[in-house]
VEXDO-350124 format. One line per 5 residues: number of its first residue (from 1); their letters; for each residue x, y, z of C-alpha. Coordinates in Angstrom, 3 decimals. Layout:
N
NUM = a = X,Y,Z ~ ... .
This chain:
241
1 = miell = 11.886,-9.500,77.212 ~ 11.412,-10.952,73.748 ~ 8.293,-12.702,75.079 ~ 6.515,-9.337,75.190 ~ 6.447,-9.313,71.376 .
6 = ehdhs = 5.027,-12.819,70.880 ~ 1.762,-12.976,68.946 ~ -1.379,-15.078,69.192 ~ -1.542,-18.271,67.114 ~ -5.308,-18.710,67.047 .
11 = pdair = -6.733,-19.138,63.499 ~ -8.501,-15.765,63.584 ~ -5.417,-13.941,64.870 ~ -3.209,-15.563,62.238 ~ -5.676,-14.716,59.462 .
16 = erlaa = -5.887,-11.087,60.585 ~ -2.122,-10.730,60.921 ~ -1.363,-12.246,57.514 ~ -4.052,-10.140,55.847 ~ -2.401,-6.992,57.185 .
21 = gpras = 0.891,-8.012,55.577 ~ 4.403,-7.569,56.946 ~ 5.253,-4.304,58.677 ~ 8.506,-2.468,58.169 ~ 10.726,-2.136,61.230 .
26 = ylrdf = 12.444,1.163,62.010 ~ 14.337,-0.183,65.002 ~ 17.673,0.083,63.211 ~ 17.001,3.742,62.452 ~ 16.238,4.570,66.095 .
31 = vyggi = 19.248,2.658,67.402 ~ 21.557,4.070,64.727 ~ 20.431,7.652,65.355 ~ 20.350,7.341,69.137 ~ 23.824,5.865,69.504 .
36 = dgavt = 25.395,8.273,67.046 ~ 23.662,11.262,68.632 ~ 24.885,10.391,72.105 ~ 28.381,9.437,70.889 ~ 29.059,12.470,68.736 .
41 = tfavv = 27.595,15.034,71.138 ~ 29.411,13.603,74.138 ~ 32.547,13.459,72.000 ~ 32.181,17.216,71.564 ~ 31.722,17.637,75.323 .
46 = sgvvg = 34.700,15.396,76.124 ~ 36.927,17.029,73.557 ~ 36.168,20.555,74.750 ~ 36.561,19.616,78.413 ~ 39.776,17.758,77.628 .
51 = arlap = 41.091,20.849,75.879 ~ 39.962,22.965,78.860 ~ 37.935,25.379,76.772 ~ 35.050,27.534,78.022 ~ 31.676,25.843,78.705 .
56 = avili = 30.072,28.149,76.150 ~ 32.101,26.373,73.482 ~ 30.448,23.099,74.485 ~ 26.972,24.538,73.947 ~ 27.880,26.113,70.612 .
61 = lgaan = 29.599,23.040,69.188 ~ 27.040,20.703,70.742 ~ 24.126,22.568,69.187 ~ 25.908,22.659,65.837 ~ 26.447,18.916,66.077 .
66 = lvgdg = 22.790,18.244,66.882 ~ 21.580,20.194,63.873 ~ 24.330,19.535,61.340 ~ 25.259,15.941,62.047 ~ 21.660,15.009,62.839 .
71 = fsmaa = 20.481,16.336,59.471 ~ 23.408,14.691,57.700 ~ 22.558,11.306,59.184 ~ 18.870,11.681,58.386 ~ 19.626,12.729,54.809 .
76 = snysg = 22.048,9.834,54.359 ~ 19.503,7.374,55.715 ~ 16.840,8.830,53.431 ~ 19.083,8.468,50.385 ~ 20.137,4.950,51.310 .
81 = trteh = 16.574,3.777,51.943 ~ 15.330,5.437,48.771 ~ 18.043,3.548,46.875 ~ 16.526,0.308,48.182 ~ 13.208,1.322,46.607 .
86 = eemra = 14.910,2.187,43.324 ~ 16.745,-1.138,43.328 ~ 13.491,-3.005,43.918 ~ 11.768,-1.149,41.085 ~ 14.661,-1.877,38.713 .
91 = lrare = 14.713,-5.584,39.567 ~ 10.928,-5.790,39.320 ~ 11.083,-4.286,35.821 ~ 13.781,-6.815,34.901 ~ 11.666,-9.744,36.096 .
96 = erhia = 8.623,-8.409,34.251 ~ 10.684,-8.334,31.030 ~ 12.040,-11.831,31.611 ~ 8.621,-13.321,32.373 ~ 7.162,-11.679,29.274 .
101 = gdpdg = 10.106,-12.548,27.004 ~ 11.146,-15.972,28.272 ~ 8.466,-17.492,30.519 ~ 9.830,-21.019,30.149 ~ 13.244,-19.913,31.357 .
106 = ereev = 11.694,-18.165,34.336 ~ 9.647,-21.266,35.167 ~ 12.862,-23.242,35.134 ~ 14.338,-20.790,37.630 ~ 11.328,-21.262,39.895 .
111 = sqila = 11.648,-25.026,39.531 ~ 15.316,-25.060,40.507 ~ 14.733,-22.728,43.460 ~ 11.958,-24.964,44.793 ~ 13.963,-28.117,44.093 .
116 = akgfg = 16.771,-26.716,46.228 ~ 14.202,-26.368,49.026 ~ 13.348,-30.065,48.864 ~ 10.430,-30.195,46.417 ~ 10.403,-32.984,43.841 .
121 = gdelr = 8.265,-34.942,41.378 ~ 4.584,-34.050,41.167 ~ 4.926,-31.915,44.288 ~ 7.522,-29.760,42.525 ~ 5.459,-29.430,39.339 .
126 = navgv = 2.380,-28.457,41.327 ~ 4.321,-25.898,43.343 ~ 5.798,-24.354,40.197 ~ 2.321,-24.195,38.700 ~ 0.919,-22.435,41.768 .
131 = vtadr = 3.730,-19.859,41.874 ~ 3.600,-19.050,38.164 ~ -0.202,-19.057,37.859 ~ -0.390,-15.518,39.193 ~ 1.962,-12.947,37.603 .
136 = erwir = 2.268,-10.741,40.680 ~ 2.943,-13.730,42.930 ~ 5.523,-14.943,40.403 ~ 7.333,-11.602,40.427 ~ 7.319,-11.360,44.226 .
141 = fmlse = 8.659,-14.902,44.458 ~ 11.574,-14.097,42.162 ~ 12.394,-10.839,43.934 ~ 12.526,-12.655,47.240 ~ 14.122,-15.959,46.252 .
146 = eyglp = 16.428,-14.916,43.413 ~ 17.542,-11.504,44.673 ~ 16.914,-11.829,48.400 ~ 14.856,-8.631,48.616 ~ 12.500,-8.102,51.570 .
151 = sqvrs = 8.770,-8.141,50.978 ~ 8.439,-4.758,52.701 ~ 10.895,-1.877,52.267 ~ 11.061,0.885,54.860 ~ 9.706,4.344,54.039 .
156 = pwiaa = 12.620,6.734,53.320 ~ 10.839,9.593,55.100 ~ 9.985,7.631,58.224 ~ 13.483,6.146,58.329 ~ 15.034,9.611,58.060 .
161 = wstfa = 12.798,11.170,60.709 ~ 13.309,8.202,63.024 ~ 17.065,8.658,62.790 ~ 16.921,12.423,63.286 ~ 14.495,12.222,66.223 .
166 = afavc = 16.582,9.606,68.033 ~ 19.756,11.561,67.282 ~ 18.309,14.810,68.627 ~ 16.791,13.314,71.791 ~ 19.790,11.194,72.769 .
171 = glvpl = 22.282,13.801,71.600 ~ 20.689,16.491,73.753 ~ 21.309,14.549,76.984 ~ 25.085,15.237,77.242 ~ 24.413,18.974,76.902 .
176 = lpfvf = 21.746,19.289,79.592 ~ 24.145,19.640,82.578 ~ 25.813,22.562,80.790 ~ 22.517,24.130,79.708 ~ 21.243,24.164,83.299 .
181 = sfsap = 24.652,24.860,84.878 ~ 24.782,21.764,87.061 ~ 27.566,21.428,89.583 ~ 30.302,19.134,88.165 ~ 28.610,19.294,84.747 .
186 = fvtsl = 31.111,17.054,82.976 ~ 30.744,14.208,85.479 ~ 26.963,14.570,85.360 ~ 27.048,14.639,81.565 ~ 29.165,11.490,81.538 .
191 = lmtlc = 26.824,9.600,83.864 ~ 23.695,10.717,81.983 ~ 25.212,9.760,78.649 ~ 26.244,6.336,79.896 ~ 22.675,5.831,81.102 .
196 = vffai = 21.467,6.687,77.589 ~ 23.772,4.094,76.045 ~ 22.634,1.440,78.472 ~ 18.980,2.357,77.889 ~ 19.349,2.131,74.103 .
201 = gsvks = 20.880,-1.310,74.360 ~ 18.286,-2.488,76.870 ~ 15.370,-1.327,74.731 ~ 16.963,-2.903,71.660 ~ 16.877,-6.270,73.438 .
206 = lwttv = 13.077,-6.261,73.126 ~ 13.546,-7.249,69.475 ~ 16.484,-9.612,69.945 ~ 17.334,-12.779,71.844 ~ 20.119,-11.055,73.787 .
211 = pwwra = 19.395,-10.440,77.510 ~ 18.596,-6.800,78.286 ~ 21.572,-6.361,80.602 ~ 24.024,-7.772,78.054 ~ 22.616,-5.641,75.231 .
216 = gletl = 22.822,-2.615,77.527 ~ 26.425,-3.327,78.472 ~ 27.440,-3.871,74.838 ~ 26.072,-0.493,73.831 ~ 27.491,1.069,76.973 .
221 = sigvi = 30.976,-0.176,76.068 ~ 30.741,1.683,72.748 ~ 29.989,4.910,74.596 ~ 32.835,4.427,77.066 ~ 35.368,3.899,74.273 .
226 = aaala = 34.072,6.895,72.295 ~ 34.154,9.149,75.367 ~ 37.689,8.076,76.296 ~ 38.994,8.638,72.770 ~ 37.353,12.064,72.473 .
231 = yaaga = 38.648,13.197,75.863 ~ 42.152,11.966,75.032 ~ 42.076,13.747,71.692 ~ 41.077,17.014,73.352 ~ 43.789,16.682,75.982 .
236 = vlkrv = 46.472,15.951,73.356 ~ 45.389,18.866,71.157 ~ 45.441,21.169,74.142 ~ 49.121,20.363,74.729 ~ 50.014,20.586,71.048 .
241 = i = 48.242,23.885,70.478 .
């Protein structure tokens, strides 16, 4: 499935793609939100069913989980991603000070970084000259090579909304059999939720080298473990209380 994302290597296509610059990926936000939404909501369903409480409790707690936990995850992702931006700005300011205050020292850093990559002699001197000839290119080089920062940082708002949307959509699935009063709602909820886990893993494989069925089964195993633990917890609490 990874072949679907291959790009053209013609000169014009390469030129156009490089001119557009790297694009941020929000795959992790979708996967993170989708898995957590399905896990936590089905955990509520399993726990309530295990404790043999009324179906209305499932809808109340499930809805509360969708809103409360979904917002919490989105807010946490927003804060974490915004911190990445703040870190990049702080390190950029540091490099600007160092280049202005000690350019020779910074050139030496560039030289040693390139030397570690196999450059040497006139080739190394020319490469250092090219990197340090443009101040912006120099700063970007140091941010990437010295600090390991990505050239493109995800938008905090898009990351947060991606997480919340995936959480809400996937988290709603375990509740649907109870909303529409299906026969054997818990079994139906279980099967639908397991399908969601497998689907998330399968779609994720589009951006990885893992086969779709293996990625689906790996994510599915997470859901099975979470469901079993939640159901067991509800059953134990029912006996204790």
